[in-house]
VMD Tcl script that draws the C-alpha trace (Angstrom):
set ca {
  {-98.87 -188.17 81.60}
  {-96.62 -187.35 84.50}
  {-96.15 -189.95 87.22}
  {-94.51 -188.17 90.12}
  {-94.96 -188.92 93.79}
  {-96.11 -185.80 95.61}
  {-92.89 -185.39 97.60}
  {-90.71 -185.67 94.49}
  {-92.45 -182.99 92.45}
  {-90.40 -179.84 91.85}
  {-91.84 -176.35 91.53}
  {-91.19 -176.40 87.79}
  {-92.97 -179.73 87.37}
  {-95.91 -178.47 89.42}
  {-96.24 -175.40 87.19}
  {-96.05 -177.59 84.08}
  {-98.88 -179.77 85.36}
  {-101.02 -176.74 86.17}
  {-100.50 -175.24 82.70}
  {-101.15 -178.59 81.05}
  {-104.53 -178.97 82.77}
  {-105.76 -175.36 82.63}
  {-107.79 -176.04 79.45}
  {-109.61 -178.73 81.43}
  {-110.78 -176.04 83.86}
  {-112.22 -173.89 81.08}
  {-113.91 -176.89 79.45}
  {-115.61 -178.05 82.67}
  {-116.57 -174.51 83.71}
  {-118.10 -173.84 80.29}
  {-120.18 -177.03 80.37}
  {-121.56 -176.17 83.81}
  {-122.08 -172.51 82.85}
  {-124.31 -173.55 79.94}
  {-126.80 -174.96 82.45}
  {-126.86 -171.91 84.72}
  {-128.70 -168.56 84.52}
  {-126.99 -165.58 82.83}
  {-126.43 -163.96 86.23}
  {-123.60 -166.42 86.89}
  {-120.31 -165.27 85.33}
  {-118.18 -167.84 83.52}
  {-115.00 -166.17 84.80}
  {-116.13 -166.78 88.39}
  {-116.59 -170.48 87.65}
  {-113.17 -170.66 86.00}
  {-111.57 -168.98 89.00}
  {-113.17 -171.53 91.31}
  {-112.11 -174.34 89.00}
  {-108.50 -173.19 89.09}
  {-108.58 -173.49 92.88}
  {-109.75 -177.08 92.43}
  {-107.00 -177.75 89.90}
  {-104.32 -176.45 92.28}
  {-105.64 -178.73 95.00}
  {-105.62 -181.68 92.59}
  {-102.02 -181.09 91.50}
  {-100.82 -180.66 95.08}
  {-102.64 -183.71 96.46}
  {-102.34 -186.10 93.53}
  {-100.45 -189.33 94.13}
  {-99.86 -191.43 91.02}
  {-99.26 -194.49 93.17}
  {-103.02 -194.74 93.73}
  {-103.53 -196.08 90.21}
  {-105.53 -193.12 88.90}
  {-104.73 -190.47 86.31}
  {-104.23 -186.84 87.27}
  {-106.73 -185.85 84.60}
  {-109.47 -187.91 86.24}
  {-108.61 -186.70 89.74}
  {-108.37 -183.09 88.54}
  {-111.81 -183.31 86.94}
  {-113.30 -184.41 90.25}
  {-111.58 -181.58 92.18}
  {-112.37 -178.94 89.55}
  {-116.07 -179.86 89.42}
  {-116.23 -179.95 93.20}
  {-114.68 -176.51 93.56}
  {-116.99 -175.01 90.92}
  {-120.12 -176.53 92.42}
  {-119.04 -175.40 95.89}
  {-118.80 -171.87 94.51}
  {-122.31 -172.14 93.06}
  {-123.58 -173.25 96.44}
  {-122.14 -170.07 97.90}
  {-124.38 -167.99 95.62}
  {-127.67 -169.25 97.02}
  {-127.90 -166.93 100.02}
  {-128.81 -169.74 102.44}
  {-128.21 -168.57 106.04}
  {-125.41 -170.23 107.99}
  {-127.73 -171.64 110.65}
  {-129.77 -173.45 107.98}
  {-126.63 -174.98 106.51}
  {-125.67 -176.08 110.04}
  {-129.08 -177.71 110.60}
  {-128.85 -179.37 107.20}
  {-125.53 -180.96 108.09}
  {-126.68 -181.94 111.58}
  {-129.80 -183.73 110.30}
  {-127.84 -185.57 107.65}
  {-125.26 -186.72 110.20}
  {-128.01 -187.75 112.63}
  {-129.66 -189.89 109.95}
  {-126.36 -191.61 109.12}
  {-125.45 -192.16 112.80}
  {-128.90 -193.48 113.74}
  {-128.91 -195.83 110.76}
  {-125.49 -197.19 111.67}
  {-126.46 -197.67 115.31}
  {-129.87 -199.23 114.62}
  {-128.83 -201.14 111.47}
  {-132.05 -200.06 109.77}
  {-133.76 -196.94 108.45}
  {-134.44 -194.67 111.45}
  {-137.88 -193.20 112.07}
  {-138.48 -189.47 112.31}
  {-138.66 -189.68 116.13}
  {-135.38 -191.61 116.23}
  {-133.67 -188.96 114.09}
  {-134.98 -186.28 116.46}
  {-133.65 -188.23 119.44}
  {-130.26 -188.51 117.74}
  {-130.25 -184.72 117.39}
  {-131.27 -184.29 121.01}
  {-134.46 -182.39 120.16}
  {-138.15 -183.16 120.46}
  {-140.20 -184.49 117.53}
  {-142.04 -181.16 117.48}
  {-138.75 -179.26 117.18}
  {-137.67 -181.63 114.42}
  {-140.88 -180.84 112.52}
  {-139.99 -177.16 112.77}
  {-136.52 -177.86 111.38}
  {-138.04 -179.61 108.38}
  {-140.30 -176.61 107.74}
  {-137.39 -174.17 107.92}
  {-135.31 -176.31 105.58}
  {-138.00 -176.71 102.94}
  {-136.65 -173.79 100.90}
  {-133.16 -175.27 100.83}
  {-132.26 -177.27 97.74}
  {-130.39 -180.18 99.21}
  {-126.89 -181.15 98.24}
  {-126.17 -184.23 96.24}
  {-129.28 -184.00 94.08}
  {-129.76 -180.62 92.47}
  {-128.22 -177.23 91.80}
  {-130.59 -174.30 92.18}
  {-130.28 -170.70 91.06}
  {-133.15 -168.28 90.52}
  {-135.69 -171.13 90.80}
  {-133.99 -173.14 88.04}
  {-133.23 -176.69 89.16}
  {-130.63 -178.89 87.53}
  {-130.23 -182.63 88.02}
  {-126.96 -183.81 89.52}
  {-126.61 -186.32 86.66}
  {-126.07 -183.36 84.33}
  {-122.76 -182.68 86.08}
  {-121.23 -186.10 85.48}
  {-120.27 -185.07 81.99}
  {-121.43 -183.76 78.67}
  {-124.48 -185.66 77.40}
  {-122.69 -186.05 74.06}
  {-119.82 -187.87 75.74}
  {-120.19 -191.47 74.60}
  {-117.08 -192.79 76.34}
  {-117.60 -196.12 78.13}
  {-116.07 -194.80 81.38}
  {-118.52 -191.90 81.54}
  {-121.48 -194.14 80.72}
  {-120.42 -196.54 83.47}
  {-120.07 -193.66 85.96}
  {-123.54 -192.34 85.20}
  {-125.08 -195.80 85.38}
  {-123.43 -196.46 88.73}
  {-124.69 -193.17 90.18}
  {-128.20 -193.94 88.99}
  {-127.96 -197.34 90.67}
  {-126.83 -195.78 93.96}
  {-129.67 -193.23 93.86}
  {-132.21 -196.01 93.16}
  {-130.86 -198.06 96.08}
  {-131.07 -195.08 98.43}
  {-134.66 -194.34 97.44}
  {-135.63 -197.99 97.86}
  {-134.47 -197.92 101.49}
  {-136.70 -194.95 102.39}
  {-140.02 -195.18 104.23}
  {-142.81 -195.56 101.70}
  {-144.35 -192.11 102.29}
  {-141.05 -190.33 101.63}
  {-140.39 -192.47 98.57}
  {-143.83 -191.64 97.20}
  {-143.37 -187.90 97.72}
  {-139.99 -187.87 95.96}
  {-141.35 -189.91 93.07}
  {-144.34 -187.64 92.57}
  {-142.28 -184.46 92.98}
  {-139.14 -185.25 90.97}
  {-140.31 -187.93 88.53}
  {-143.96 -186.99 87.92}
  {-143.16 -183.27 88.42}
  {-146.22 -182.59 90.57}
  {-146.21 -179.66 92.94}
  {-146.57 -180.02 96.70}
  {-150.24 -179.08 96.71}
  {-151.06 -181.73 94.10}
  {-149.13 -184.34 96.07}
  {-150.94 -183.35 99.27}
  {-154.26 -183.94 97.53}
  {-153.20 -187.36 96.23}
  {-151.81 -188.53 99.57}
  {-154.54 -186.86 101.64}
  {-152.01 -185.06 103.83}
  {-151.49 -181.40 104.68}
  {-149.13 -179.59 102.33}
  {-146.84 -178.78 105.28}
  {-146.44 -182.48 105.99}
  {-145.69 -183.18 102.32}
  {-142.97 -180.53 102.42}
  {-141.47 -182.11 105.54}
  {-141.47 -185.55 103.91}
  {-139.78 -184.17 100.82}
  {-136.99 -182.52 102.82}
  {-136.48 -185.56 105.02}
  {-136.46 -187.91 102.05}
  {-133.79 -185.92 100.23}
  {-131.72 -185.71 103.41}
  {-131.88 -189.48 103.75}
  {-130.80 -189.87 100.14}
  {-127.96 -187.43 100.56}
  {-126.70 -189.25 103.66}
  {-126.85 -192.54 101.77}
  {-125.05 -191.15 98.71}
  {-122.23 -189.70 100.79}
  {-121.50 -193.18 102.10}
  {-121.84 -194.94 98.75}
  {-120.70 -192.25 96.29}
  {-117.74 -190.21 97.65}
  {-117.72 -187.72 94.75}
  {-120.91 -186.11 96.11}
  {-118.69 -183.98 98.33}
  {-118.65 -181.19 95.80}
  {-122.19 -181.43 94.50}
  {-124.92 -179.16 95.76}
}
mol new
graphics top color blue
foreach p $ca { graphics top sphere $p radius 0.5 }
foreach p [lrange $ca 0 end-1] q [lrange $ca 1 end] { graphics top cylinder $p $q radius 0.2 }
display resetview
């Protein structure tokens, strides 16, 4: 393994590192491609992964006590998953609202030192509670980053992207266990109604109408709670699990 500081790396050494890690791009892209619909081309994923590899090689600093292979895997996966996110056709204004709500949740939580209420999140955004309700309705069709990948109504759990399920290495097992712990912590901090909706929807695999019947709430309200709950979880994970940057 090479151990060059970024400033000391020559063009030839950079090219050597890129060629050495190109098979890693194909391997990661192939594993992700297996979980996606046929409409997604493997070559497109590989192209995106190469962009991630180039970024890894250019930004890697061996003085940070990490291997280039590990850092490259993170950047390659992030670039590929970012490219998948670009295939979903979500309008720009919805992406903007998604980011704004997530930031408002994080800012309100930091300021209040507790889980903010829906009205407090709306106030942080500078909109009325009624307008916030409308935002939640408009965002209900968006599969939220940090939890799932969606393509043609097929949903894939983010845990699937931490590595091949056949990988029995202790480092990978530890990584998966830590992510599961962070997700569990984030869910535990949610208001009870949001926690219940996410549990029934993702764990029990009930649809929104079934959940509405169980909780005796309108289906629109259940949809709002689901969106808001996932946004809370995403905000929490971005603070506690930095590698969620590239997961959608």
